[in-house]
N, C-alpha and C positions, 0 to 999 in steps of 0.2 A: 504494500500499499504505500502511495507517495507520502511525504512527510507532511505536507500541507493540505491533504485531501480534506475538502469541507465536510462537515457534519450534517447529514441529511436532516437531523433533528431540528436544525436551524429554520427549516421550512415548515415545521409541523404547525398547523393552524393553532394559535393560541387563545382563540375564543371558546366560550363555554359552549357546548354541542349536545344537542338532543338527537340520538340516532334516528334518521329518516327511515320511514316504512319501506321505502324502495331501495335502501342501501345493498350494496354487494355483500353477500353473506360470507362469514370466515371460511366456509367451506370452498369458497372460489379462490382463496387467496394465492394458492400455489399455481394457479393458471391452468392452461389446458391438461386435463387429466390423462393418465395413461389407460389403454395403451393407445389412445386417439392421437396423442402427440407424436410418439416415436413411429407409428404407422404412416401418418401423413409425411413426416420428415423422410422416411425411407421412400416415400413416392415421390415426392416433389424437390427434396432438398431442404436442408435447414434455412436457407435464406428466404425461401417462400412460405415458412409457418411463422406465423406471429402467435406466440402462446402465453407470454408474461401477463399477469394480472393488468399491468399498466396497458397492455396492447388491447386486451379485451375490453377494458373500460373505455378507452378513447374511441373505440369502434362502436360501443353501445348506444351512442346518441347521434341522432342527425337533426334536421331542422324541425322535426315534428315534436308533439307533446308526449311522446313515447320513449321508453327506454328498455331495451331487452340486452342481456349480456350474452354474447355469443360463447360458444365452447372453445372455439379456435378461430383464428383469421387467416386466410390463405391469399397469397399474392401471385397469381399464375402469370407466366410470361407469354404463352401462346396457346393455340387451340389444343395442342397435346395435353397440356396441363390442364386445360378445362374439362376435356374428355375424361382424363384420369380421375379428377375429382368427382364428376359425375358417376363414372363407373365404380368408384370407391363408395360414394354414398347409397348407390343401388345395392351394392353386394353387403353393406353393413347396416342397412335400414336408417340411414341418416337423412338429415334434411339440409338443403342448401338455399342460401339467399345471395344473390348478387348485389354488391354495392359499387356505385360510381363516386359521384360527387357528394351523396348524402345530403342533397338539398330538398328533398322531397318532404312534403308537410304532412304526410299521414303514415309515417312509419314504413313505408315501403323498403327503405334501406337497412332494415334492421332484422336480424334472425336469432334464434335461441339455439342453434347448433354450429353449423358451418358456415361462415361468412366469408364470401370471396371479393377481395377488392380488385375490381376490374377497371380500375382509373389508371394506376401507375404505369402500366406497360402497354397501353391501349390507345396511344394517341397517334395522330397524324392526319394530314389532309393531302389528297391528290385531286388536283383539278382536271376536269375532263371537258373536252369539247370546247376549249376556250373559255371556261366558265360557266357554260350551260348545265353542266353537271359536275358533282363533286363526290368523290370516294372519300368516306370520313370514318374514322375509327371511334369506337364507342366511348373512349376516355377522353376525347377532344372536347374542350368547353365550345359553347355555341359563339361565345365573342371571339375565340381563337380562330374558328372555321371561318367566321365572317371577315376577320381580318385579312385572310388570304383571299377569299372571294372578293373583297372590295377592290383588290387591284384590277379585277376583271369587269367591274361595275355590276357584280352580282352579290346576293345573298340568300340565306336560308329563308323559308317561309316561316317556321316556327320562331317566335322571338318573345321567350319568356323574360320576366322581369329579372329572374336570376341568370341571365345570360353570361354575366361574368364568372360564374362558377359552375353552373349545371352542364352537364355533358350531354353530347348528342344522344349517346345510348340511353341515357335516362330520359331525355325528351321523347324518344321514340317509345320507350317502354311504358311511358306514362301518357303519351300522346298530349303532352304539354303544349300549349299553343302561345299565348301572350297577348299583347296589345292589338297586333293587326292581324294575326293569322286567322281568326274566326274558324268557320268550317271549311274554307276554301284552299287555306294556306297552309293546314298543319301537316303533321308527318303522314297522316293517312292518305291525304291527297297528293303530297309532293316527293313520296319516296318511290324511286324506280325501281329498286331492289334491295334486298337484304340477304346477309349471310348470317345464319344463326347456328346453334347447337341445340339439338333437341335433349329433353332430359334423359334419353336412352345414350347419348353421345353422338348420334347421327348428325352430320354436319350438312347443311343445306344452303346452297347458294341459288336464291331464286331467278339470277339472271343467266344462270347456267341453261343452255339449251336441253342438255340431258338430265336437268333436275328432277322433272316429273318422273322419268324412267328410273333413275337412281333411287329416288324415295319410294316408289313403289315396290322396288326390289328389297330395299332396307327395311322399310316399315309397312308392310301389306295391311295389318289390322289397323294402324292409324289411318292410313289413306282410306280404307272402307268405312271406317268410322266417320270421318269426315264427311265423305260423299253421302252417307246414310243420314247425317245431321242435315246437311244441304238439302236432300230430297224432302225431307220432313218438314223444315221450314218453308220451302217454296210451295210445298202443296197446302200450306195454311196461308190463306189470302188475307185474313185479319190480322195474322201475327206479322205477315210480310208489311202490310201497311203500317202497323204500329212501329216495327223497326225502322221503317223510313221516316216516320213522323219524329221519331225520338231523335234522330241524328240531323233533323233539319235545324236544330240549334246545337250549340256546343254540349257535348255530353262525353264524359269519360267514366261513367259509372258501369262497372261490370264490363264483360268482355264485347268486342265488336261483332255483334251478331250480323251485322250487314256485309261482314267478310264472306259469309255464306252466300250472299246474294250477289256480290260483286265478283267474287272468284269462281271460275269454272273447274279447276283442277285443284287436288289437295296442296299442291304448291302455293297456287295463288291464294288459296283459302288460308294457309298458314301465313302467308306474307302480310295479310290483313289483320289477322288475329293477333299477330306478335306486337302489332301497334297498339298500345295501352294494356298490354297483358301484364304489366307491373313484375316482369321477371318470373312469372308462374308457369310460362310455356317454354322458356329456354333462355340461353344467352345470345344476345345480339352481338356479333363479333365485327360486322362491317355494315355500313350502310352507304347507299348511293341515292343522292337526291338530285331531282331536278330543282335547280335554283331559279331564283326570281331577279327581276331588273333591279338594281340599286338606284332608284330615282333620286337624284341628288339635290333638285329644285324643291326646297322645304319651306311651307309657310305654317306657322303655329300660333295659336293663342291659349292662355289661360283666361277663362271667362268665369266671372264670379256670379252666382245666383242667390236670392233670398232664402232658397230652401233646396232640400234634396229633390222633392217632387218637381219643382220649377226646372231644376237642372235636367232631371229625367225627361221631361216633356219636350226639351229642346233637341234630344239626341236624334229622333228621327228626321229632322229637318237637316241636321249635318251629315247625315248618313245619305239622304237624297242629293245633298250638295257635292257628294263624292269623297268625303273625308275617309282616310285610310284608318284613322285613329280617333276615337271619342271617348276619353278616360274620365271617369267619374271619381271625386274626392269629396268626402263629407267634412264638416267642420273640425271634428276630432282629428282627422288624418291631416287636415292643412296645419292644425296647431302644432301638432306632434312633429310635423317635418321640420319645424325650425330648428331642431337639433343637427339637421343636415347643413353642412357648409354651403354657404351661397343662398340659401333661403332666406328671404327678407324677414328680418326679427319682428317687424309689426304683425306678422300673421299670428304671434302668439296670442294676441287680443281680438282675433276675429270672433264674431258672435257664434255661438254653438250651432245655430240653425242654417249657417252660412255653408254653400257647397260650391264646387267649382267643376268645370269641363275642361280638360286639356283636349283641344282639337287640332288635328294635323292633316294637312294636305301634302302630298308628295308627287311632283310631276318631273318628267324627263327633259323638259326643256322650258324656256322662258314663256312661250305662247301656252303651254298647258298650265304653267304656275299662275300666270294672270288669268286664265279662265277659272281656275279654282278660287282665286282671290275675289274675283267678282260674284261668284256663287257665295262664297263665305259672306260677303258683304250684304248681299241680299237677305240672308238668314239673319244677321245681325240687326237689321232694320226692325225685326219684329220680336226681338228679345228683351225682356225686363231685366235687365242687369243691375248690379250695385257695386257700389265702391265703398267696401267696408275697412280699408286701410289705405294708407298714402301710397303704398308701392303698387297697389292694383291699377292696371292700365286697361284691361279689356279690349285690347287691341291685338291684332294679328301682326305677326312680325316674321322678318326673314333672317334675324341676327342668330348665328349658330350659338353663341354663348348663351344668349337668354333661352332659346329653344333647350340646350343641354341642361340649364337649371331646372326649367319646368320638368323634364323627363326624370332628372335626378331626385326631385321631390317626390314625383309620383311613384317611381321604381322602390323608393325607400318605405312604400307602405308598411309592409311587415315588420321590418327592422325598426323603423322610427317610431311607430305606434307602439309595437311590441317593447321597444327599448324604454318606453316612457310608461310601461306597466308598473304598478305596485312591485316593490321588491320581494321576491319569494314566491311569485305566481308564475303558474304555468300558462303558456300562451297557446290557444287552439287558433288554427287559420282555416277557415271555411270557405268554399267557393260554390256557387251554384248558378244555375242560368234558367231564365225564363224567356218566352217568346218577348223579343224586343219592344213590341207595342205594349207589354204588360209592365214595363220596367219600372215606371212610377208608381203603380200600385205595390210592386214588390218592395220598393223601397220603404214605402209608408209602413207595409205590413212588418218588415224586418225590425225597423226601429221600434215599432210598439212591442214586438216580441221580446227584443233585447232589454228594454226598458222594464217590461212587466217582470223579467227574470233577475233584474238587478245587475244587468251588465251595461257597462258604458258603451254606446254605440260607437263604432268606427267602420265606416263603411267605404270601399273603394272598388273600382272594377272597370271592366272593358265594357263600357256601355253601350257601345254599338253594336255589341252582339248579345246584349242582355245577360252578361255575366257580370255577377256582383261577387265581392270577397268581404268578409268580416271576420273580426277577431274577437276572441273571448279570453279574460284573464281571470283564472281562479287558482285556489290553493289546492294543489292535489294531496297534500298532507292532511286536508281536513275532510272527513267523509261527508259532513253536509255540504261542503261546497261542491264536491265530486256529484253528489245527487242533484245539486242545482243545476250543473251542467248536464246531467242526463235529462232532466226535466226539459230543459231548453231544447236539447236535440229531439227529443220525442215530438215536440210540438213543431220545430222548424221543419222537420222531415214531413210531417203532415201537411204543414202550410205549402212546402214547395211542390209536393206531389198532388195534393187534393184541390188546392185552389188554383194553382199556376200550370199543373201539368208540366213542371220544369224537370231539370236535371239536379240531382243532389250533388253531383260533381261534374263541373263543366271542363276544367282543364288540369285539375290536381290529381286525378284518378282516385280510384275507390279508396284504397288504403284501409288501415285498421278502425278508423273511426266512422266510415260509412259502409263497411261490409256487413254490419248486423241489419242495414236498412236497404240493402240491394233488393230484396222482394218487395219492400213497400213501393219502390219506384217502378220496377218492372214486371211485378205480378209472378205468380207460381210457374205459370208455363214457361216464360222466358229464362226465368232464374234456374228453372232445372235443366234447361237446354245448356245454360252456361256450366252448371255442375257436370253435366255429361261431356261437355267439350273438354274440361278439365281432365276428366277421367280418360278420355280417348288419348290426349296428348301426354298426360303424366299419370299413368295409372298407379304407380306406386307412391304417387303424392310426395315426390322428392323435392320439388322446387316450391318454395316460399309459400307455405301452408299459412292459412288464416289471413292473408293479406288481400285478397279479392272475394274470396268466399269464406263465410264464417256462419255456421248455424247458431252459434252463442248470441242470444239476444243483447247481452252485456258485454260483448267483446270490445266495443268501443272505450270501456271503462278499465280494461285490463291493461297494465304496464304503464300507466300514466307517471310521468316523472315529476319528482319534486324538484323545485330550484332554489337550493339553499344560497344563502347570502355569502359572496365572495368579496374579495378586494374591490373598493369602490370603482375602479378604472375598469373593471371587467364585469361588474355586477349587471349592468343592463343587457348582456349578452343573451340572445335568443338562440344561439347555436345554428345560425342560418348557413353558415360555411362560405359565405362571400369571401372571406378572407383568405381561404386555403389556396387558391391558384397563385397568389402573389407571394407566398410564403417561401423563403429560400430553403427551409429544412422540410418542406412538404414530403419529399421522397426519401428523406433520410431518418428523421425521428417523428417529431410531433408538428402539427399545425397551431395557429393561434387558437382555433376553436377547441381542439383537442387539450391543449394546455390548460383552458378554462374548465373543460370538462373533467379533466382529471382533479383539478382544484376542487371542483364542486362534490366530487365523489369523496374527496378527502373530509369535506364538512359533513357529508352525510353520516360519516362513519363515527364510532364512538373512539375516544382518545386511546391510542395505543392499539388499536385493533390490527390483526395480521394484515388485513387488506391496506389499511392506512400505511403501515410498514412497509409494504410491498410497493405502494404507489410512491412513497417518498424515496425509496432506494433507487428507483428509475428516474425520477423527476429531475434530479440535478443535471445529469447529461441530457436525457430525451428533451426537457422543456428549457431549462435555464442555459445550459453551457452551448447549446446548438441553436439558440436563437440569434439571429444575426443582429437584432436590435436596431433594424433599418426602419421599423415602423411603417412599412408600406401596408399592413394589415389595417392600420388607422385610415388610410386612403380608401381601401376598398371596402371597410365596415360603413354602412350608411349613417351610423350614429358615432362614428369616429373612436371606436374602442381601440386603444393602444397597448396590445398585449405585449409588445416590446418594452413599453415602459413598466409593465408589471414584471417582467423577467429581469429588468435592471434594478427594480426594487428588491427582488429576490436575492440578486447578486450582492447587494448591499446587506442583507440580513445574513449571508453566509460569511461576510468578512469579519474576522477577529479584529478586536480593538487595535492589535500591533499592526495588522495590514492596512487599516484605515490611517493609522499614523504614518506609516511608510508612504503610502499614497500621498498624504497631505505633504510630506517632507519633499517628494519628488516635484509637486506643484510649486512650492516655496523656492527650490532650488533647480528650477526647469532650465535656466541657462546653462548650467553644469551639466544636467542631465541631456540636454539637446547636442551640446558639443560632445560628450562622451558617446551618444548613440550614433552620430556621424562618424566619429573615430572608429567604432565597432563595425559599422557597416563598412567603411573603408578596408579594414582588416579582414573582415569576412569575404569581402569582394577579391581581396589579393590572393588570400589563400584559394579561392573558388577558381581563380584565373589559373592557378597552378595545378589544377585537377584535384583540389581539395573538397569538392561540393559533397562528395560522399562521406568524407571525415566530418564535416560541419553537421551534415544531416544525421550521422551516427551519434556525435556528441550531444546535439540537441535532444534527440530521441531518449538518451539515456538520462539527461537531466530532466526532461519531461516526466519520465517514469520515477525519478527520485524525488522530485519535488511536486509538481502538479501540472497537468496538461494544460489547465486554464490560466497557468502564470507564465510558462516557459514557452516562447514561440519555437517553432520548428523552422530550420534553415531551408530556404526554398532556392533552387538554382536560378530562378527567374528574378530573385531580387536584385535590383539595380545597385550600381556603385554608390559612392557618397557624393553628395552635393559639393559645389565649391563653398569654400568657407566665407568667401566674401559675394555680396549681392551687388548687382549692377549699381553704378554711382548714379544718383538723380539729384534733382535740385527741387526745394520747396517751393521757391519763388516762381509763380507762374503755372504751378501745377494745377491740372483739372480735376484731380481725384488723388486720394492717398491710396497707394497700393501695398495691401498687406500679403506677403508671401507666407502661405501656410508652413506650419512647422515641418509637415511632411516633405514638402518640397525644399525645405532647407536642409533637411537630413538625406533625403534620397535624391539621387541625380534622375534627370529625365532618360528615356530611351535613347539609344544609339540613333543619331540620324545624320543624313548627308550633310546637313547644314551645321550640326554639332551645337546647336543654340538650345540654351536651357530655357525652362518656361518663364522663369523670371526675366531673362533677357529678351524673349518674345513678347511679352506683356509690355515692357518698357518700349521696345522698338515700334510695335504696332501702334501704341498710344502716341508716341512723338510723331509718327508717320502721319497719323490722321490729326495732328495739330492739337491734340488734347494729352500733354504729357502727364505722367503719373509721379508721385514722389514716394520712395521707400523710406520710412523713418529709419533712423540709425539704431534705435533702440527696439527693434522687433525682437531680437534674440531673447529667449527666456520667456515669451509670450505664447499663448495657444489658445484656440477657440474653446478649450475645455472639454472637448468630446473624448478625449482619451480617458478622462476620470467619468464622465457622464455615462459613457456606454458601458463601463464596468461596474456602475454602481458605488463608486467611491465619492460619497457625498461631501466629505470635508475637503477633499483635492479638488473637487468639482466647484465647490463656493469660492475657494481660494483663486482659482485660474479665471473663474467666470467674471469675478468683480475686477480681477486685474486687467483683463483684456478690454472691458468696457470703459474702465477709467483711462486707460491707454489710448483707446480709439477715439474717445472724446476729445483728449488733448491733441492727438495727431490731426484729427479733423477740424480743429477749431470750434469745438462745440457743435460739430455736425454740419458746419458751413460746407464742407467737401465730403463727397460720398467716399466710402470706403469699400474699395475694390478687392475682393478675396479670391484667390486663385485655386481654390479646392472647393467643389460644390458642397461636401459635408461640413466643411468649416465655415461656409457661408450660412448653411442652415443652422449650424452651432451659435454663430455670433448673433444671427438675426433672429432666432427663436428659442433656441434650447437653453440659452443662458438665463433666460429671464426669470424663472422660478428661483433661481440660486442667488439672485442679487440682492443688495441691501434696497432700501427704499430709495435712498439718495441715487443709488446707480441705476436703479429702474428708471428714475427720472432723466438721468443722462442717456441711458439706453434710447429713450423715446425720441431724443434728438437727432440719433445716429440714422444714416442712410446706408444701410449695408447692401452691396451690390455685388453678384457673382461676376467673375471676369468674363464669362461667356455673355452675360447680358451686356456688360459694359461694351464689349466687342462688337455684339450684334446690333445693339440699339445706337450706340454712341459712336463707335468708330468706322464700322462697315460703310456707312454712306460716304465717309470721307476718304476711302481707300480705293486705290486701283488695282485690281487682279492682274498680274503680268504673267504668271506661270500657272496654268491649270493643272488638276489632277483628273485623271480618267474616272476612277470610280473610288467611292469611299463607304465603308460601313462604320456606323455610329452606335456606341453603346451609352444610351442615357443611364445616368446614375439614379439610384432611388433618391438621393438627396435633391436631385433635379425634379423629381415627381413630386417632392414635398413642397418645392420653392415655385412650382409651375414654369420651369425654364427649359423644360425639354425642346420646345419648339426653336428655341434660340440655338440649340446645338444643331438642328437641322439647317436653319437659315445660314449658320456659318459655314457648314459643310456645303451647302448648295452654292455658295458664293464663289468657291474654287473648285468643286468637283463637278464633273458632267453627270454623274450619276451618284445619287446618295440612297442607301439602303439602311432603314431601321428594322432589324430582325422582328418577324412577327413574335418570336419566342423571347424577345429581350426582358430582363427582369433583373432583379437585384443580384449581383454577383457573389453577395455574402463575404467579400473579404472584410469589408466592416473594420477598417482601420488594421488591426492585427488579428482579427478572428480568424481570418484565412491562414494565417501561420500557427494558430493555436488549435484550430480545427479544420485541417485542409480538406477533410472529407465533406465538410459543409459547403465549401466553395465549389468542389468538384461536383457535387449534386446539384448545386443550385444553377451553375453554368452549362450543365450537360446539353440541354436542348438548344439553347442559343448557340453553343460552339458548334453543335452539328449543322445548324442553319448556316452560320457563318462560314463553315469549312466546305459547304457544299459547292463553293465556287471561290475564286481569287479576287482579291481587291487591291487597288493601288495604296490606300490608306486605310488605317484602322485607328478610329479616333473616339475619344471620350472626354472626361472633364474632371478627373479625380486621379491622382497617381496611384493610390493602392487599388482602386477599381482596375486601373489599366494594367498593374501586375496581375490582377486576378484574371483578367479577359486574356493576357498572354499565356499565362499558365493554362488556360482552358483550351485555347485555339492554337497555340504555338506562333502567333503572329505578334509583332511588337505593336502595341497600342500606345498612342501618344495623344497629348492634349491637342485639340482642334486649334488652339491659339498657336501651337507651334508650326501647324501646317499653314495657318493664316498669314504668319509672319513671313514663311517661305514665299507663299503665292503673292504676297503684295510688295515683295522686295524689288526695287527698282532694276530694270535689266542691267546686267554687267556687274551686280554687287554680290 
């Protein structure tokens, strides 16, 4: 054991706890039982079997109100693995549930036996027919697929609000649709073909001309059973008519019985049945979609009405005018959305009865856009709108930023409203559909029902399609509150079915909370046909039992999860999973959602329980150490939960008083530390140049094992040499800005380049060349943005350096008279934002007077208009850093690159490299995992320049790709250098 190994007990919850009724029992503390664990390890290999209690707990939750602990989690890499798992389950009488993103709202991604992660190794997009079609693997997010298709002017039909996180496989399996898909653009209507694995292990590619013959040979009983059901349904005219009527509006409740009417062969029937089957019929391993035109001429408005019914009454008029989306939000939704960055603060005071419609028109060209705008203007003339807040305009706009803000508020419905629920309550998200002309009545009836049962009303939805969403919050630990929820559900289902002949699930799929009510909507005849279909396809009941079909009338009350209170920064989390695709450790250890899920399970446990001990033992590395601390999870979370901040807080808790004192001492004496670090880098580089990289790697690995991996960095061959001791000479007189070279650029040299120009030299040169010279203060040595201490949770050192840099910057800039230009994006973020909580009151006042500007923004906005490019580059690939995402500066990186490169590429898989200062040297496996997809995309071709905006990120990307990344400013200096120099 390392000498300074942190004590897991430091992270033990210190609050008084009452054991929760749904806590994981002590009998599960050892994880996956034998012989299940050893048999699956022998079958698949140890790296594909997750068996620790922490693994099982982190996969036990999804975005739904349910929680079921799997016995084991498997991570297959290919179809052979999936077939082997299904074969094993058949032979052993076990059950299998497939899980992708875990964004489902009804428990579809949870299982009580074998849970199979089909996200990690199942990503990829292949564009076909110049974008007219796309072959997409099931673990690919909708956002990622559309990013690739956008280059061809195309997009997918389904557009769920969770597109940032939900996967294509999950969208198909649930027939999720979204804002614009309705009944014509969903998966059922736009899928060209599917490849799937049946419960028996048989693989079917519906696009294969020989598929029908192969299926008949492999599965004769299944084929006969499907054709028998088809004949029976078609012979019943009343049932056939009923099926067609049910799918005239959005409906994902139960199985797609219209597949028997639309398909003529077993393969075609299966292709239809797989859509919306929620993993109960097989595993979808590949999809081929017909894509749709990406109409880029967009006009939108957010219109405010005095009531929900008034807003609903306007919907048909906008539908007739050709709107592609008409989204409804009630007053509670609008008020809650102020927690989303960019939403006007005055919405918080909107009257409760207020409602709004987000109306959007999309056209391929100017003429089409103008025609839609004329039609919209005609509708507007007959509306009775209100202006309940100063920010309300009630006008249509083409401004992309304004439109994006509208959609951000709308898409945050579940998380923003759910995040504002009372602490400790469970969130239920329901959706249903009624004929669009009954929408106003349905709104009134729903609000009355919610109020009568004591639930706060919160309603939003795809009004154009008669599809409403609402939320219910209750305490799952209180039996009386669970019964209140049950009573509401009984009346709700009766209301939707009996009064409106609607769909109990419009787009979220049946799931565990509507399965008991399936027969209420479809009747006994159709429901029995669904049971028989399941029996024909999965006679052993291996796949996803109780998720679509369940005869237990109280099944919707089984497995409800409690939500114990955790750290304040994470307590609003509803476990939606939007954060997961942005997380660098997603494929290595845990995600932000899982870090919170694990913490909540600790809070459910009694103090000192075996389960708590197992969770604490794994949490240090899996959650705390391998968190990059980049906080991109905060950007993805609609309510801005910063799990990175929580992990930094946990790092602080693990520090001993001695460690805190040493960290504070380094801050106080950073001038000496900085010089020593530069000397150490120079020495290491000299040894490495003499073939000593392996020696340095060996020595640092031994030191890491002896001391602590999270304290001692590992030597990497990609580390550059030391920076020059002297910075470029500049003059204060006549300076347009103060230039602050970050300590990382004062310690590490830049990449080798033909020009041999350092970053500091480049910034000084291009600023002078543009007529806006900068001044480097003589006393920058010994100062830092404080990120070194902030990222590691060293609070005392952080406070020392945060106050030092602000005081120094205030003096350098003459009290904020000049902007402070910082040449590393993470340092810009640190000085501009992250130091603030650690400043004294006096220094906060000084900080408010500072203008902190990233060097890329300085160059793009201030210098570029004054520069002449004389030497162009052919192609460039850029790596936007996570700090740039926080600062909103990513566009400036592209602008700079486009100024001197003929072709600029931002990889679709670009994300945080996780080098995170020195974390890439402390846990290089984190950077290796985080950069894997982006590196593969970058290395699919060659570029003339590889560019970024932070030295440590450039080192990380060089390590990942094998190509030397450099600052875009160095390339800008070369490109604008006068000819002959």
